C-alpha positions in Angstrom: 110.7 40.7 160.2 113.9 42.8 160.0 113.7 45.7 157.6 116.0 45.2 154.6 117.7 48.1 152.8 114.8 48.3 150.3 112.0 47.3 152.7 109.4 49.7 151.4 110.3 49.1 147.7 109.8 45.3 148.3 106.6 45.8 150.1 105.2 48.0 147.3 106.0 45.4 144.7 104.3 42.6 146.7 101.3 44.8 147.3 100.9 45.5 143.5 101.5 41.9 142.4 97.9 40.8 142.2 94.7 41.0 140.2 92.5 42.5 142.9 93.7 44.6 145.8 92.0 44.7 149.1 91.2 48.0 150.9 94.0 47.3 153.4 96.5 46.8 150.5 95.5 50.0 148.9 96.0 51.9 152.2 99.4 50.2 152.5 100.4 51.4 149.0 99.4 55.0 149.9 101.7 54.8 152.9 104.6 53.4 150.8 104.2 56.2 148.2 104.4 58.8 151.0 108.0 57.9 151.8 111.1 58.4 149.5 111.4 55.3 147.3 114.3 54.0 145.2 112.3 53.8 142.0 115.2 52.5 140.0 115.4 49.5 142.4 111.6 49.0 142.0 111.9 49.0 138.2 115.0 46.7 138.2 113.3 44.1 140.5 110.0 44.2 138.6 111.8 43.7 135.3 113.8 40.7 136.6 110.6 39.2 138.1 108.5 40.0 135.0 105.8 41.8 136.9 106.2 45.4 135.9 102.8 45.4 134.0 101.2 44.6 137.4 102.7 47.7 139.0 101.4 49.9 136.2 98.0 48.3 136.1 97.3 48.6 139.8 99.0 52.0 140.4 97.2 53.5 137.4 93.9 52.0 138.6 94.3 53.7 141.9 95.1 57.0 140.1 98.6 57.2 141.6 100.2 58.1 138.3 100.5 61.7 139.3 102.5 61.1 142.4 105.0 58.7 140.8 108.0 60.3 139.0 106.8 60.9 135.4 109.8 59.1 133.8 109.2 56.0 136.0 105.5 56.0 135.3 106.2 56.2 131.6 108.5 53.2 131.8 105.7 51.2 133.5 103.2 52.4 131.0 105.4 51.5 128.0 106.0 48.0 129.4 102.3 47.4 129.9 101.2 48.5 126.4 104.3 46.9 124.7 103.2 43.6 126.4 99.7 44.1 125.0 101.1 44.4 121.5 103.5 41.5 121.9 100.8 39.2 123.4 98.3 40.2 120.6 100.8 39.1 118.0 101.4 35.8 119.9 97.7 35.2 120.2 97.2 35.7 116.4 100.0 33.3 115.6 98.9 30.6 118.1 95.3 31.0 116.9 96.4 30.2 113.4 98.4 27.2 114.6 95.4 25.9 116.6 93.2 26.3 113.5 95.6 24.1 111.5 95.8 21.6 114.4 92.0 21.4 114.6 91.8 20.9 110.9 94.2 18.0 111.1 92.4 16.6 114.2 95.4 17.0 116.4 94.5 17.7 120.0 97.0 20.1 121.6 96.8 21.9 125.0 98.4 25.3 125.4 99.2 25.6 129.1 100.8 27.8 131.7 101.2 31.4 130.4 99.1 31.4 127.2 96.3 29.4 128.8 96.3 31.5 132.0 95.9 34.7 130.1 92.7 33.3 128.5 91.2 31.6 131.6 92.5 33.6 134.6 93.9 37.0 133.8 91.7 38.0 130.9 94.1 40.9 130.2 96.7 40.8 127.4 98.8 43.4 129.2 99.3 41.8 132.6 101.0 38.4 132.1 104.4 38.5 130.3 105.1 35.5 128.1 108.7 34.4 127.4 107.5 31.5 125.3 104.4 29.5 124.5 104.1 26.0 126.0 101.9 23.4 124.2 101.2 19.9 125.4 100.7 17.1 122.8 100.6 13.4 122.6 103.6 11.5 121.4 101.6 9.9 118.5 101.0 13.4 117.1 104.6 14.7 117.3 105.3 14.2 113.6 102.2 16.0 112.4 102.8 18.9 114.8 106.4 19.2 113.6 105.1 19.1 110.1 102.7 22.1 110.7 105.3 24.2 112.4 108.0 23.6 109.9 105.6 24.4 107.1 105.1 27.7 108.9 108.9 28.2 108.7 109.6 27.5 112.3 113.1 26.1 113.1 113.5 23.6 115.9 115.6 21.2 117.9 114.6 18.3 120.1 115.3 17.7 123.8 113.9 15.3 126.4 110.1 15.1 125.8 110.1 18.5 124.2 110.7 20.1 120.8 111.6 23.8 120.8 110.6 25.9 117.8 111.5 29.4 117.0 110.4 32.0 114.4 110.6 35.7 113.9 106.9 36.8 113.6 107.5 40.6 113.7 110.6 42.8 113.4 111.0 42.9 117.3 109.5 39.5 118.2 111.1 36.1 118.0 108.4 33.6 119.1 109.5 30.5 120.9 107.0 27.6 121.0 107.9 24.6 123.2 105.9 21.5 122.3 105.9 19.2 125.3 105.1 15.5 125.3 105.0 15.3 129.1 103.7 17.7 131.7 107.3 18.1 133.1 110.7 16.6 132.5 111.7 13.6 134.7 113.1 15.2 137.8 113.9 12.4 138.6 110.7 10.5 137.9 108.3 10.6 135.0 105.1 12.5 136.0 102.2 10.2 135.5 98.7 11.7 135.4 96.8 9.0 133.6 93.5 10.9 133.4 95.0 14.3 132.4 93.6 14.3 128.9 90.2 13.1 130.0 90.0 15.9 132.6 90.6 18.7 130.1 88.0 21.5 129.5 87.0 23.4 126.5 86.8 27.2 126.2 86.1 29.5 123.3 89.1 31.5 122.1 89.0 33.7 118.9 85.9 31.7 117.8 88.0 28.5 118.2 87.5 25.7 120.7 90.6 25.8 122.9 91.5 22.7 125.1 92.8 23.6 128.5 94.1 21.6 131.4 91.8 21.1 134.4 92.4 23.6 137.2 93.9 20.7 139.3 96.4 19.7 136.5 97.1 23.4 135.9 98.1 23.8 139.6 100.3 20.7 139.4 102.0 22.0 136.3 102.7 25.4 137.9 104.0 23.7 141.0 106.4 21.5 138.9 107.5 24.5 136.9 108.3 26.3 140.2 110.3 23.3 141.4 112.3 23.3 138.1 113.3 26.9 138.5 114.3 27.1 142.2 117.6 28.8 141.3 115.8 31.6 139.4 112.3 31.8 140.8 110.4 34.8 139.6 107.5 36.5 141.3 105.5 35.9 138.1 105.5 32.2 138.8 104.2 32.7 142.3 101.5 35.0 141.2 100.2 32.4 138.7 99.7 29.9 141.6 98.3 32.5 143.9 95.7 33.8 141.5 94.8 30.3 140.3 94.1 29.2 143.9 92.4 32.5 144.8 89.9 31.9 142.0 89.4 28.1 142.4 90.4 27.1 146.0 87.0 25.9 147.0 86.3 24.2 143.7 89.5 22.2 143.3 89.4 18.4 143.7 92.0 18.2 146.4 91.7 14.4 146.7 92.9 14.2 143.1 95.8 16.6 143.8 96.8 14.7 147.0 96.7 11.4 145.3 98.6 12.7 142.3 101.3 14.3 144.5 101.8 11.1 146.5 101.8 8.9 143.4 104.5 11.1 141.7 106.5 11.8 144.8 105.9 15.6 144.7 104.4 16.1 148.1 107.2 18.6 149.1 106.8 20.4 145.8 103.1 21.0 146.4 103.8 22.0 150.0 106.3 24.6 148.8 103.8 26.0 146.3 101.2 26.5 149.1 103.8 27.8 151.5 105.2 30.4 149.2 101.9 32.0 148.4 101.0 32.2 152.1 104.4 33.7 152.8 104.5 36.3 150.1 100.8 37.2 149.7 99.2 36.0 153.0 97.1 33.7 150.9 94.4 31.7 152.7 95.0 28.0 152.4 92.8 25.8 154.6 94.8 24.1 157.3 93.2 20.7 156.5 94.6 21.0 153.0 97.9 22.5 153.9 98.6 19.8 156.5 98.1 17.0 153.9 101.4 18.1 152.3 103.3 19.3 155.4 106.8 17.6 155.6 108.7 17.0 158.8 109.6 19.9 161.0 113.3 19.9 160.0 112.5 20.3 156.3 109.8 22.9 157.1 112.4 24.9 159.0 115.0 24.7 156.3 112.6 25.7 153.6 111.4 28.7 155.6 115.0 29.7 156.3 116.0 29.2 152.7 113.3 31.4 151.2 110.9 33.8 152.8 109.4 37.3 152.3 112.5 39.0 153.7 115.0 37.4 151.3 112.9 36.6 148.2 114.3 39.4 146.1 117.8 38.7 147.4 117.9 35.0 146.9 121.4 33.6 146.4 122.2 30.7 143.9 123.2 28.4 146.7 119.8 28.9 148.4 118.0 28.0 145.2 120.1 24.9 144.8 119.6 23.9 148.4 115.9 24.5 148.0 115.8 22.1 145.1 117.3 19.4 147.3 114.6 20.1 150.0 111.8 19.7 147.5 112.7 16.0 147.0 110.4 13.8 149.0 113.2 11.3 149.9 117.0 11.5 149.8 117.1 8.8 147.1 115.1 11.1 144.9 117.8 13.8 145.1 120.5 11.3 144.2 118.5 10.1 141.2 117.9 13.8 140.3 121.6 14.5 140.3 122.3 11.5 138.2 119.8 12.5 135.6 120.5 16.2 135.5 124.2 16.3 136.1 125.2 13.3 134.0 122.5 12.1 131.6 121.3 15.6 130.5 124.6 17.5 130.8 126.8 15.0 129.1 124.6 12.7 127.1 121.5 14.6 126.0 123.3 17.9 125.4 126.0 16.2 123.4 123.5 14.5 121.2 121.6 17.7 120.4 124.6 20.1 120.4 124.5 20.5 116.6 120.8 21.4 116.7 121.3 24.1 119.3 124.3 25.5 117.4 122.7 25.6 114.0 118.9 25.5 114.9 118.2 23.4 111.9 114.8 22.3 110.7 113.7 18.9 112.0 111.3 18.0 109.3 111.7 17.9 105.5 110.3 20.7 103.4 108.5 18.5 100.8 105.5 17.7 103.0 102.1 17.4 101.4 100.3 19.6 104.0 99.1 22.8 102.2 98.8 25.9 104.3 97.1 29.1 103.4 97.2 32.0 105.8 
């Protein structure tokens, strides 16, 4: 691998972007800290990729705070503890919403960031949340909207999703996305018929919290990665890497393989496995990896398009081209262009333009639901 201008800065970020560091990773970090580093570049990249708390957590754990410039270390520390405060406020708010949902016998599933903090990270400071994703059934949409609008959330509807927003503290505008499908049609509807039956229960703030199975969590993260190929963040890749690191041997890979084939997301799953191997040297058994391996031309193009050397330097055209490569068949990409370029850009966005401009309430105020907080 050719050394880029910020080779050691990039290597340091990759080494710190994990929950547990091996002895070899710790020795690497010591070597990186022994050379002059562009700390402004490190802070800038870590902010853009939403993983600055990981740097503070791991460098502080290794007692390297004294050899890092004090102002830089304070930026990391402030980000970490600010994230704890922010996530604590979000937890409190979501806990109350879950209480109301349980009281109304509405089954909802927080997934991705919020759920991963509870089930995987177990640390409020590490995982940055931009919003909270909640999965619900179509039949419960009106009752969920009713709860959130009674709590003074404002919202607008999109395809299979309603976006709610509310200022819950002077510096925090919480965004809650209520999904009625695991992912938008890109281009096909994702069909996981046993998703709700496969859910698991955990205890959260003395509440019973419904979570996706580890297999469906992995599929949701892979689909989320595919959706954001033009702006992939390292945070997304860490989610997948840590999930598989904790559950690789326990996952029902036959279920994942069948689901990927049925929903034409074989290339998407391959990319999720490839990127964690590429960036973090993650161990993925060859037998599993080969189940999703596409043809050699697509493999070569994916590897050329995104790799450890260019991950932090990815151009927009590379992200767009990568999105094409993650379609299993050429017809899938044509249908994707039709849906995204025409249906969503000119039809859906036109229909909901007034909601996005005004962020109006989607439910009447005179509902009968009484809420006491």
